[in-house]
ROTIKOL-834737 format. One record per atom (N, C-alpha, C, O): residue in one letter; y, x, z. Coordinates in steps of 0.1 Angstrom, whole numbers, padded with zeros to 4 digits, always signed. Layout:
<pts>
AYXZ;...
</pts>
This chain:
<pts>
X-0246+0185-0114;X-0236+0191-0123;X-0222+0188-0117;X-0219+0177-0114;X-0214+0199-0116;X-0201+0198-0111;X-0191+0192-0121;X-0191+0196-0133;X-0182+0183-0116;X-0172+0177-0125;X-0162+0188-0129;X-0158+0196-0121;X-0158+0187-0142;X-0148+0197-0147;X-0134+0194-0141;X-0132+0183-0136;X-0126+0204-0140;X-0113+0203-0135;X-0105+0193-0143;X-0096+0186-0138;X-0107+0193-0156;X-0100+0184-0165;X-0104+0169-0162;X-0095+0160-0162;X-0117+0167-0159;X-0121+0153-0156;X-0115+0149-0142;X-0111+0138-0141;X-0115+0158-0133;X-0110+0155-0119;X-0095+0152-0120;X-0090+0143-0113;X-0088+0159-0128;X-0074+0157-0130;X-0071+0144-0136;X-0062+0137-0132;X-0079+0140-0146;X-0077+0127-0153;X-0081+0116-0144;X-0074+0106-0143;X-0091+0118-0136;X-0095+0107-0126;X-0084+0105-0116;X-0081+0094-0112;X-0079+0116-0111;X-0068+0115-0101;X-0056+0108-0106;X-0049+0100-0099;X-0053+0110-0119;X-0042+0103-0125;X-0044+0088-0126;X-0035+0081-0122;X-0056+0084-0130;X-0059+0070-0131;X-0060+0063-0117;X-0057+0051-0116;X-0064+0071-0107;X-0065+0066-0094;X-0051+0063-0089;X-0049+0055-0080;X-0041+0071-0094;X-0027+0069-0089;X-0020+0058-0096;X-0008+0055-0092;X-0026+0052-0106;X-0019+0040-0113;X-0019+0028-0104;X-0030+0025-0098;X-0008+0021-0104;X-0008+0008-0098;X-0005-0003-0109;X+0006-0002-0115;X-0013-0012-0110;X-0011-0023-0121;X-0005-0035-0114;X-0010-0041-0105;X+0007-0039-0119;X+0013-0051-0115;X+0013-0061-0126;X+0010-0057-0138;X+0015-0074-0123;X+0014-0084-0134;X+0025-0095-0131;X+0031-0095-0120;X+0026-0104-0140;X+0036-0115-0139;X+0049-0110-0146;X+0053-0099-0145;X+0055-0120-0153;X+0066-0116-0162;X+0079-0111-0155;X+0084-0101-0159;X+0082-0117-0144;X+0094-0112-0137;X+0092-0099-0130;X+0101-0090-0132;X+0081-0096-0123;X+0079-0083-0117;X+0078-0072-0128;X+0084-0061-0126;X+0072-0075-0139;X+0070-0065-0150;X+0083-0062-0156;X+0087-0050-0158;X+0091-0072-0159;X+0104-0070-0165;X+0113-0062-0156;X+0120-0053-0160;X+0113-0065-0143;X+0122-0058-0133;X+0118-0043-0133;X+0126-0035-0132;X+0105-0040-0133;X+0100-0027-0132;X+0104-0019-0145;X+0108-0007-0144;X+0104-0026-0157;X+0108-0019-0169;X+0123-0017-0169;X+0127-0007-0175;X+0130-0025-0163;X+0145-0024-0163;X+0149-0013-0153;X+0160-0007-0155;X+0141-0010-0143;X+0145+0000-0133;X+0140+0014-0138;X+0128+0017-0138;X+0149+0022-0143;X+0146+0035-0149;X+0140+0045-0139;X+0135+0055-0143;X+0142+0042-0126;X+0136+0051-0116;X+0121+0049-0114;X+0115+0057-0107;X+0116+0038-0119;X+0102+0035-0117;X+0094+0041-0129;X+0096+0037-0140;X+0085+0050-0126;X+0077+0056-0137;X+0066+0047-0142;X+0058+0043-0135;X+0066+0044-0155;X+0057+0035-0161;X+0048+0042-0171;X+0052+0051-0179;X+0035+0039-0170;X+0025+0045-0179;X+0022+0037-0191;X+0023+0042-0203;X+0020+0023-0190;X+0016+0015-0201;X+0019+0001-0199;X+0017-0004-0188;X+0024-0006-0209;X+0026-0021-0209;X+0015-0028-0216;X+0011-0024-0227;X+0009-0038-0209;X-0002-0046-0215;X+0003-0060-0218;X+0009-0066-0209;X+0001-0065-0230;X+0005-0078-0234;X-0007-0086-0240;X-0015-0080-0247;X-0008-0099-0237;X-0018-0107-0244;X-0013-0110-0258;X-0001-0114-0260;X-0021-0108-0267;X-0017-0110-0281;X-0014-0125-0284;X-0008-0128-0294;X-0019-0134-0275;X-0016-0148-0277;X-0003-0152-0271;X+0001-0164-0272;X+0005-0143-0265;X+0018-0147-0259;X+0027-0152-0270;X+0028-0146-0281;X+0035-0162-0267;X+0045-0166-0276;X+0057-0156-0274;X+0061-0153-0263;X+0062-0151-0285;X+0072-0140-0285;X+0085-0146-0282;X+0094-0146-0290;X+0087-0150-0269;X+0100-0156-0265;X+0109-0144-0261;X+0106-0133-0263;X+0121-0147-0255;X+0130-0137-0252;X+0125-0127-0242;X+0128-0115-0243;X+0118-0132-0232;X+0112-0123-0222;X+0103-0113-0227;X+0104-0101-0224;X+0094-0118-0236;X+0084-0108-0242;X+0091-0098-0251;X+0088-0086-0251;X+0100-0103-0259;X+0108-0094-0268;X+0116-0084-0260;X+0117-0072-0264;X+0121-0088-0248;X+0129-0079-0240;X+0120-0068-0234;X+0123-0056-0234;X+0108-0072-0230;X+0098-0062-0225;X+0094-0052-0236;X+0094-0040-0234;X+0092-0057-0248;X+0088-0048-0259;X+0099-0038-0262;X+0097-0027-0265;X+0111-0044-0262;X+0123-0035-0265;X+0125-0024-0255;X+0127-0013-0258;X+0124-0028-0242;X+0125-0018-0231;X+0114-0008-0232;X+0117+0004-0230;X+0102-0012-0235;X+0091-0003-0236;X+0093+0007-0247;X+0091+0019-0246;X+0098+0002-0258;X+0101+0011-0270;X+0112+0021-0267;X+0111+0033-0270;X+0122+0016-0260;X+0134+0025-0257;X+0130+0036-0247;X+0135+0047-0247;X+0120+0032-0238;X+0115+0042-0228;X+0103+0050-0233;X+0097+0058-0225;X+0099+0047-0245;X+0088+0054-0252;X+0075+0052-0243;X+0067+0061-0241;X+0073+0039-0239;X+0061+0035-0232;X+0051+0029-0241;X+0055+0020-0249;X+0039+0033-0240;X+0029+0027-0249;X+0027+0012-0246;X+0027+0008-0234;X+0025+0004-0257;X+0022-0010-0255;X+0008-0013-0261;X+0005-0009-0272;X+0000-0020-0252;X-0013-0023-0257;X-0014-0038-0257;X-0010-0045-0248;X-0020-0044-0268;X-0022-0058-0270;X-0036-0062-0268;X-0045-0055-0274;X-0039-0072-0261;X-0052-0076-0257;X-0055-0091-0259;X-0045-0099-0260;X-0067-0095-0261;X-0070-0109-0260;X-0069-0113-0245;X-0068-0104-0237;X-0069-0126-0242;X-0067-0130-0228;X-0078-0124-0219;X-0075-0121-0208;X-0090-0123-0224;X-0101-0118-0216;X-0099-0104-0212;X-0101-0099-0201;X-0094-0096-0222;X-0092-0082-0220;X-0080-0080-0210;X-0081-0071-0202;X-0070-0088-0212;X-0058-0086-0203;X-0062-0090-0188;X-0058-0083-0179;X-0071-0100-0187;X-0074-0104-0173;X-0083-0093-0166;X-0082-0092-0154;X-0090-0085-0174;X-0097-0074-0168;X-0088-0064-0163;X-0091-0057-0153;X-0076-0062-0169;X-0066-0053-0164;X-0058-0058-0153;X-0056-0051-0143;X-0054-0070-0154;X-0046-0076-0143;X-0054-0080-0131;X-0049-0080-0119;X-0067-0083-0133;X-0076-0088-0123;X-0071-0101-0116;X-0074-0104-0105;X-0062-0108-0124;X-0057-0121-0119;X-0053-0129-0131;X-0041-0131-0133;X-0062-0135-0138;X-0059-0142-0150;X-0051-0155-0147;X-0044-0160-0156;X-0052-0160-0135;X-0044-0173-0132;X-0029-0170-0131;X-0021-0179-0133;X-0025-0158-0127;X-0011-0155-0124;X-0005-0144-0132;X+0007-0141-0130;X-0012-0138-0141;X-0006-0127-0148;X+0004-0130-0159;X+0012-0122-0163;X+0003-0143-0163;X+0013-0148-0173;X+0013-0140-0186;X+0022-0140-0194;X+0001-0134-0189;X+0000-0127-0202;X+0006-0113-0202;X+0007-0107-0213;X+0010-0108-0190;X+0016-0094-0190;X+0011-0086-0178;X+0008-0092-0168;X+0009-0073-0180;X+0006-0064-0169;X+0012-0051-0172;X+0015-0047-0184;X+0014-0043-0162;X+0021-0030-0163;X+0015-0020-0154;X+0014-0022-0142;X+0012-0008-0160;X+0006+0003-0152;X+0018+0012-0148;X+0025+0017-0156;X+0019+0013-0134;X+0030+0022-0129;X+0024+0035-0124;X+0013+0035-0117;X+0030+0046-0128;X+0025+0059-0124;X+0033+0064-0112;X+0042+0072-0113;X+0030+0058-0101;X+0038+0060-0089;X+0034+0073-0082;X+0022+0075-0080;X+0044+0082-0079;X+0040+0094-0073;X+0036+0093-0058;X+0029+0102-0053;X+0038+0081-0052;X+0034+0079-0038;X+0022+0070-0037;X+0020+0065-0026;X+0015+0067-0047;X+0004+0058-0047;X-0009+0066-0049;X-0010+0074-0059;X-0019+0065-0040;X-0031+0073-0042;X-0042+0069-0032;X-0042+0058-0028;X-0050+0079-0029;X-0061+0076-0020;X-0059+0082-0006;X-0053+0093-0005;X-0064+0076+0004;X-0063+0081+0018;X-0070+0094+0019;X-0066+0103+0026;X-0082+0095+0012;X-0089+0108+0012;X-0081+0120+0007;X-0082+0131+0012;X-0073+0117-0004;X-0065+0128-0009;X-0054+0132+0001;X-0051+0144+0002;X-0048+0122+0008;X-0038+0125+0018;X-0044+0134+0029;X-0038+0144+0033;X-0056+0131+0033;X-0063+0138+0044;X-0065+0152+0039;X-0064+0162+0047;X-0069+0154+0027;X-0072+0168+0022;X-0058+0176+0021;X-0058+0188+0024;X-0048+0169+0017;X-0035+0176+0017;X-0030+0181+0030;X-0026+0193+0032;X-0032+0173+0041;X-0027+0177+0054;X-0036+0188+0060;X-0032+0196+0068;X-0049+0187+0055;X-0058+0198+0060;X-0054+0211+0054;X-0055+0221+0061;X-0049+0212+0042;X-0045+0224+0036;X-0032+0229+0043;X-0030+0241+0045;X-0024+0220+0047;X-0011+0223+0054;X-0013+0229+0068;X-0005+0236+0073;X-0024+0225+0074;X-0027+0230+0087;X-0021+0221+0098;X-0015+0210+0096;X-0023+0225+0111;X-0020+0217+0122;X-0005+0217+0125;X+0000+0209+0134;X+0003+0225+0118;X+0017+0224+0120;X+0023+0211+0115;X+0034+0207+0120;X+0016+0204+0107;X+0022+0192+0101;X+0016+0180+0109;X+0004+0178+0110;X+0025+0172+0114;X+0021+0159+0120;X+0026+0147+0112;X+0036+0149+0105;X+0020+0136+0113;X+0023+0125+0105;X+0021+0112+0112;X+0013+0112+0122;X+0027+0101+0108;X+0025+0088+0114;X+0022+0079+0102;X+0029+0078+0092;X+0011+0072+0103;X+0007+0062+0093;X+0004+0048+0099;X+0002+0047+0111;X+0006+0038+0091;X+0001+0025+0095;X-0012+0022+0087;X-0013+0026+0075;X-0021+0016+0094;X-0034+0011+0087;X-0035-0004+0089;X-0033-0009+0100;X-0038-0010+0078;X-0038-0025+0078;X-0053-0030+0078;X-0061-0027+0069;X-0056-0038+0088;X-0069-0044+0090;X-0069-0059+0089;X-0067-0066+0098;X-0071-0064+0077;X-0072-0078+0075;X-0059-0085+0074;X-0058-0097+0078;X-0048-0079+0070;X-0035-0085+0068;X-0036-0093+0055;X-0036-0087+0044;X-0036-0106+0056;X-0039-0115+0044;X-0027-0121+0038;X-0028-0126+0027;X-0016-0121+0045;X-0004-0128+0040;X+0004-0119+0032;X+0009-0108+0037;X+0006-0121+0019;X+0014-0112+0010;X+0028-0110+0015;X+0033-0098+0013;X+0034-0120+0021;X+0048-0118+0025;X+0048-0108+0037;X+0057-0099+0038;X+0038-0109+0046;X+0037-0099+0057;X+0035-0085+0052;X+0042-0076+0056;X+0026-0084+0042;X+0024-0071+0036;X+0037-0065+0030;X+0040-0053+0032;X+0044-0073+0023;X+0056-0068+0017;X+0067-0064+0027;X+0073-0054+0026;X+0068-0072+0038;X+0077-0068+0049;X+0073-0056+0057;X+0081-0048+0061;X+0060-0054+0058;X+0055-0042+0065;X+0058-0030+0056;X+0063-0020+0062;X+0056-0031+0043;X+0060-0020+0035;X+0075-0016+0036;X+0079-0005+0036;X+0083-0027+0036;X+0097-0025+0037;X+0101-0018+0050;X+0109-0008+0050;X+0096-0022+0061;X+0099-0016+0074;X+0094-0002+0075;X+0101+0007+0080;X+0082+0001+0069;X+0076+0014+0070;X+0085+0024+0061;X+0087+0035+0065;X+0089+0019+0050;X+0098+0027+0042;X+0111+0030+0049;X+0116+0042+0049;X+0117+0020+0054;X+0130+0022+0061;X+0129+0031+0073;X+0138+0038+0076;X+0118+0030+0080;X+0116+0037+0093;X+0111+0051+0091;X+0109+0059+0101;X+0107+0055+0079;X+0102+0068+0077;X+0087+0071+0080;X+0083+0082+0082;X+0079+0060+0080;X+0065+0062+0082;X+0060+0069+0070;X+0064+0067+0059;X+0050+0078+0072;X+0045+0087+0062;X+0036+0080+0052;X+0033+0086+0041;X+0031+0069+0055;X+0022+0062+0045;X+0015+0050+0052;X+0015+0048+0064;X+0010+0041+0043;X+0003+0029+0047;X-0011+0030+0041;X-0013+0030+0029;X-0021+0029+0050;X-0035+0028+0045;X-0039+0014+0042;X-0038+0005+0051;X-0042+0011+0030;X-0045-0003+0026;X-0059-0004+0019;X-0061+0002+0009;X-0068-0010+0026;X-0082-0012+0021;X-0082-0020+0008;X-0073-0029+0006;X-0091-0017-0001;X-0092-0025-0013;X-0097-0039-0011;X-0095-0047-0020;X-0104-0042+0000;X-0109-0055+0003;X-0105-0059+0017;X-0104-0051+0026;X-0103-0072+0019;X-0101-0078+0032;X-0086-0079+0035;X-0083-0085+0045;X-0077-0073+0027;X-0063-0074+0029;X-0056-0080+0016;X-0062-0080+0006;X-0044-0086+0018;X-0037-0090+0007;X-0035-0078-0002;X-0033-0067+0002;X-0035-0080-0015;X-0033-0069-0025;X-0020-0070-0031;X-0013-0080-0030;X-0015-0059-0037;X-0002-0058-0042;X+0000-0068-0054;X-0006-0065-0065;X+0008-0078-0053;X+0010-0088-0063;X+0025-0091-0064;X+0033-0085-0056;X+0029-0100-0072;X+0044-0103-0073;X+0050-0107-0060;X+0062-0104-0057;X+0043-0115-0051;X+0048-0119-0038;X+0051-0107-0029;X+0061-0106-0022;X+0041-0098-0029;X+0043-0086-0021;X+0055-0077-0026;X+0063-0072-0018;X+0056-0076-0039;X+0067-0068-0045;X+0080-0074-0041;X+0090-0067-0038;X+0081-0087-0042;X+0093-0094-0039;X+0097-0093-0024;X+0108-0090-0021;X+0087-0094-0015;X+0090-0093-0001;X+0093-0079+0003;X+0100-0077+0013;X+0088-0069-0005;X+0092-0055-0002;X+0105-0051-0007;X+0110-0040-0003;X+0112-0060-0014;X+0125-0057-0020;X+0126-0043-0027;X+0136-0036-0025;X+0116-0040-0034;X+0116-0027-0042;X+0112-0015-0034;X+0110-0005-0041;X+0110-0016-0021;X+0106-0004-0013;X+0091+0000-0016;X+0087+0011-0013;X+0084-0009-0022;X+0070-0006-0026;X+0070+0007-0035;X+0061+0015-0033;X+0080+0008-0043;X+0080+0020-0053;X+0084+0033-0046;X+0084+0043-0052;X+0088+0032-0033;X+0092+0044-0026;X+0083+0047-0014;X+0085+0058-0008;X+0073+0039-0012;X+0064+0041+0000;X+0051+0046-0004;X+0045+0042-0015;X+0045+0055+0004;X+0032+0061+0000;X+0021+0051+0005;X+0020+0048+0016;X+0014+0045-0005;X+0003+0036-0003;X-0010+0044-0005;X-0012+0050-0015;X-0018+0044+0005;X-0031+0051+0005;X-0042+0041+0005;X-0045+0035+0015;X-0049+0041-0006;X-0060+0032-0008;X-0073+0037-0002;X-0075+0050-0002;X-0082+0029+0003;X-0095+0033+0007;X-0105+0021+0005;X-0101+0010+0003;X-0118+0024+0005;X-0128+0014+0003;X-0131+0007+0016;X-0130-0006+0017;X-0134+0014+0027;X-0137+0008+0040;X-0128+0014+0051;X-0128+0027+0052;X-0120+0006+0058;X-0110+0011+0067;X-0117+0019+0079;X-0112+0029+0082;X-0127+0013+0084;X-0134+0019+0096;X-0138+0033+0093;X-0136+0043+0101;X-0145+0035+0082;X-0150+0049+0078;X-0138+0058+0076;X-0139+0070+0080;X-0128+0054+0069;X-0116+0062+0067;X-0109+0066+0080;X-0106+0078+0081;X-0108+0057+0089;X-0102+0060+0102;X-0111+0070+0109;X-0105+0079+0116;X-0124+0069+0108;X-0133+0079+0114;X-0130+0093+0109;X-0131+0103+0116;X-0128+0094+0096;X-0125+0107+0089;X-0112+0113+0095;X-0111+0125+0098;X-0102+0104+0096;X-0089+0109+0102;X-0091+0113+0116;X-0085+0123+0121;X-0098+0106+0124;X-0100+0109+0138;X-0107+0123+0139;X-0104+0131+0148;X-0118+0125+0131;X-0125+0138+0131;X-0115+0149+0127;X-0117+0161+0132;X-0105+0146+0119;X-0096+0157+0115;X-0085+0159+0126;X-0076+0167+0124;X-0085+0151+0137;X-0076+0154+0148;X-0065+0143+0150;X-0057+0145+0159;X-0065+0133+0142;X-0055+0122+0144;X-0059+0113+0155;X-0071+0111+0158;X-0049+0108+0162;X-0052+0098+0172;X-0050+0084+0166;X-0041+0081+0159;X-0060+0075+0168;X-0060+0062+0162;X-0057+0052+0172;X-0064+0050+0182;X-0046+0045+0170;X-0041+0035+0180;X-0042+0021+0175;X-0034+0018+0165;X-0050+0012+0180;X-0051-0001+0176;X-0041-0010+0184;X-0041-0009+0196;X-0034-0019+0177;X-0024-0027+0184;X-0032-0039+0190;X-0039-0046+0184;X-0029-0041+0203;X-0036-0053+0210;X-0027-0057+0222;X-0022-0049+0230;X-0025-0070+0223;X-0017-0075+0234;X-0023-0073+0248;X-0016-0075+0258;X-0036-0070+0248;X-0043-0069+0261;X-0045-0054+0265;X-0051-0051+0275;X-0039-0045+0258;X-0040-0031+0261;X-0032-0027+0273;X-0023-0033+0276;X-0037-0016+0279;X-0030-0011+0291;X-0018-0002+0287;X-0007-0002+0292;X-0021+0007+0277;X-0011+0017+0272;X+0000+0010+0264;X-0003+0001+0256;X+0012+0013+0266;X+0023+0008+0259;X+0027+0017+0247;X+0024+0029+0247;X+0034+0011+0237;X+0038+0019+0226;X+0046+0031+0230;X+0045+0041+0224;X+0055+0029+0240;X+0063+0040+0244;X+0056+0052+0249;X+0060+0063+0249;X+0043+0049+0254;X+0035+0060+0260;X+0027+0068+0250;X+0022+0079+0253;X+0027+0064+0238;X+0020+0071+0227;X+0027+0084+0223;X+0039+0083+0220;X+0020+0095+0224;X+0027+0108+0221;X+0031+0109+0206;X+0024+0104+0197;X+0042+0115+0204;X+0047+0118+0191;X+0044+0132+0186;X+0048+0136+0175;X+0037+0139+0194;X+0035+0153+0191;X+0022+0155+0183;X+0019+0166+0179;X+0014+0145+0182;X+0001+0146+0174;X+0002+0136+0163;X+0008+0126+0164;X-0006+0138+0152;X-0007+0129+0141;X-0013+0116+0146;X-0023+0116+0153;X-0007+0104+0142;X-0011+0092+0148;X-0012+0081+0137;X-0004+0081+0127;X-0022+0073+0138;X-0024+0061+0129;X-0023+0049+0137;X-0031+0047+0147;X-0014+0040+0135;X-0013+0027+0142;X-0020+0016+0133;X-0016+0014+0122;X-0030+0010+0139;X-0038+0000+0132;X-0032-0014+0135;X-0032-0018+0147;X-0028-0021+0125;X-0023-0035+0126;X-0034-0044+0122;X-0039-0043+0111;X-0037-0054+0130;X-0048-0063+0127;X-0044-0076+0121;X-0032-0079+0119;X-0054-0084+0118;X-0052-0097+0112;X-0043-0106+0119;X-0042-0105+0132;X-0035-0114+0112;X-0025-0122+0118;X-0030-0131+0129;X-0022-0135+0138;X-0042-0136+0128;X-0048-0145+0138;X-0057-0138+0148;X-0057-0140+0160;X-0066-0130+0142;X-0077-0124+0151;X-0075-0110+0156;X-0082-0105+0164;X-0064-0103+0151;X-0061-0090+0155;X-0070-0080+0149;X-0076-0082+0138;X-0072-0068+0155;X-0080-0057+0150;X-0095-0061+0151;X-0099-0065+0162;X-0102-0059+0140;X-0116-0062+0140;X-0124-0053+0149;X-0120-0042+0152;X-0136-0058+0154;X-0144-0049+0163;X-0148-0036+0156;X-0149-0026+0162;X-0152-0037+0143;X-0156-0025+0136;X-0145-0014+0135;X-0148-0003+0137;X-0133-0019+0133;X-0122-0009+0132;X-0118-0005+0146;X-0115+0007+0148;X-0118-0014+0156;X-0115-0010+0170;X-0124+0001+0175;X-0120+0009+0184;X-0136+0001+0171;X-0146+0011+0175;X-0142+0025+0171;X-0146+0035+0177;X-0133+0026+0161;X-0128+0039+0156;X-0115+0043+0163;X-0110+0054+0161;X-0109+0035+0171;X-0097+0038+0178;X-0099+0046+0190;X-0108+0044+0198;X-0090+0056+0192;X-0090+0064+0205;X-0085+0055+0216;X-0090+0057+0228;X-0076+0047+0214;X-0071+0037+0224;X-0064+0026+0218;X-0060+0026+0206;X-0062+0015+0226;X-0055+0003+0222;X-0041+0004+0228;X-0040+0008+0240;X-0031+0000+0221;X-0017+0000+0227;X-0011-0014+0225;X-0015-0022+0216;X-0001-0016+0233;X+0006-0029+0233;X+0021-0027+0233;X+0026-0016+0236;X+0028-0037+0228;X+0043-0037+0229;X+0047-0047+0241;X+0043-0059+0240;X+0053-0042+0251;X+0056-0050+0263;X+0066-0062+0258;X+0075-0060+0250;X+0063-0073+0264;X+0071-0085+0260;X+0074-0093+0272;X+0067-0093+0282;X+0086-0100+0272;X+0091-0107+0283;X+0089-0122+0281;X+0085-0127+0270;X+0092-0130+0291;X+0093-0144+0291;X+0080-0151+0286;X+0080-0161+0279;X+0069-0145+0289;X+0055-0150+0286;X+0052-0151+0271;X+0044-0159+0267;X+0059-0144+0263;X+0056-0143+0249;X+0044-0135+0247;X+0043-0124+0252;X+0034-0141+0240;X+0021-0134+0239;X+0020-0124+0228;X+0013-0114+0229;X+0026-0127+0217;X+0024-0118+0205;X+0036-0119+0196;X+0045-0128+0197;X+0037-0110+0187;X+0048-0109+0177;X+0041-0110+0163;X+0030-0107+0161;X+0049-0115+0153;X+0045-0114+0139;X+0041-0100+0136;X+0048-0090+0140;X+0031-0098+0128;X+0026-0084+0125;X+0036-0076+0118;X+0037-0064+0119;X+0045-0082+0109;X+0055-0075+0103;X+0066-0070+0112;X+0072-0059+0110;X+0069-0078+0123;X+0078-0074+0133;X+0073-0062+0141;X+0080-0053+0144;X+0060-0063+0144;X+0053-0052+0151;X+0054-0039+0143;X+0057-0028+0148;X+0052-0040+0130;X+0053-0029+0121;X+0067-0023+0121;X+0068-0010+0121;X+0077-0031+0122;X+0091-0026+0122;X+0093-0019+0135;X+0100-0008+0135;X+0088-0024+0147;X+0090-0017+0159;X+0084-0003+0159;X+0089+0007+0165;X+0072-0003+0154;X+0064+0010+0153;X+0072+0020+0144;X+0073+0032+0147;X+0076+0015+0133;X+0083+0024+0123;X+0096+0030+0128;X+0099+0041+0124;X+0102+0023+0137;X+0115+0028+0142;X+0114+0033+0156;X+0125+0036+0162;X+0102+0035+0161;X+0101+0038+0176;X+0107+0052+0179;X+0111+0054+0190;X+0107+0061+0169;X+0113+0074+0172;X+0128+0075+0169;X+0135+0085+0172;X+0133+0065+0163;X+0147+0065+0158;X+0156+0058+0168;X+0168+0060+0168;X+0151+0049+0176;X+0160+0040+0184;X+0160+0046+0199;X+0166+0040+0207;
</pts>
């Protein structure tokens, strides 16, 4: 039985929601009128201090629905009962969605459209993730592919490190990175894994075709499973016997490679 268009539209909307938690990140998002908010979630056991009252007031002023939950219910929404501090917020970000949807969009647009994406393979440090998002946003990267497992997930530390650019950057979620990269490769994109041992340099990578640059784990680099989906491995030339760069610095160099 084929899903109805109404169901698919509703599913796409909920797939586009990003839930953040923690009192300071939630309050800052509510105060920023440029951030589209869907729903505020509060634990009914919260003491109604000034912060909670301020959140409720902002939500009411912005006509945002407020849902009250017991602690168990709230933890199911935040998925982090230890750090949610009794609050969570659903953001309806226009740039947040699935990698598969992005691939379908560019397929409709045809081969005239080229793009550059970053794909993250095992980036576990939240600060690195936040700084990668910041560099990608500033450098005009078209999106970041972020797997649901194996990488740091978007939390208050990531939001802080991104200095607000998270809300302006296209984040493309996927279940398994290797399979997703395979889909993009079949669609004509070149997949370039970063490796200090590669022969090809970043400067030699063509800008005329759609490209995904894969950034690997801070210690172990790109995993074998993901590397098998790469068309080639590329490196950033370094002087004075320096072996590697911080992954966030690497992301910055890639993001600005066409601008400098």
